N, C-alpha and C positions, 0 to 999 in steps of 0.2 A: 921835577917831581912828578910824583900820582898820587892822586888823595889817599891812596890807602899808607903810603911812606910815608907821608903828611903827619897822617895819626896814629901809626903807628911809631912815630919820633915823639908825637905830643905823650903819649901814652908811656912811652920810655922815661920822661921827664917828671914823670908823676902827675898830670893833670888830673881830674875827674873827665868821666862819662861825659857828664854837663856842660867842664869847662873846653874838652874835646870838641863837641859839636857846636858847640857856642862858634870856635875858634873855623872848623868847617866850614859851616854854613858861610861864615867870612870870607872865607877863601872861594867859594864856588859863587858868590855873588861877586867879588870885586877879584878875583883872580890872588894866584900868589906872588909874597912880593916879601921876601923874604926880611925885609929891614920892616916891615911894616907886619908882617907876624911877633917879630923877636922882640918890637917895642909894646904890642899886647901883652906877649910874656912876660917883660919887666912889669909891665903895669899891676900885673895878677900876681907879681910876688915869685916867679922862676928865672931862673938864667936862660940868655936866649941858647937857642939852638941852629939858630938856623943859619951860622955865620959864615956859611960858604958863598957869598957873592962879591961882585966886585967892587970896589971901592969908590968913591964918587970922585 
């Protein structure tokens, strides 16, 4: 996924611009990991949206 696609999904999920920037910054630093981003979303009170990843 590109950063633009991730940002779009976050916007659709209802995150504020500030929340989107926080998560995108984290993704830029650490790379995109769907499970990690979904966990952060849940901690912020949102439903997971990047659930299309392989189960361990």
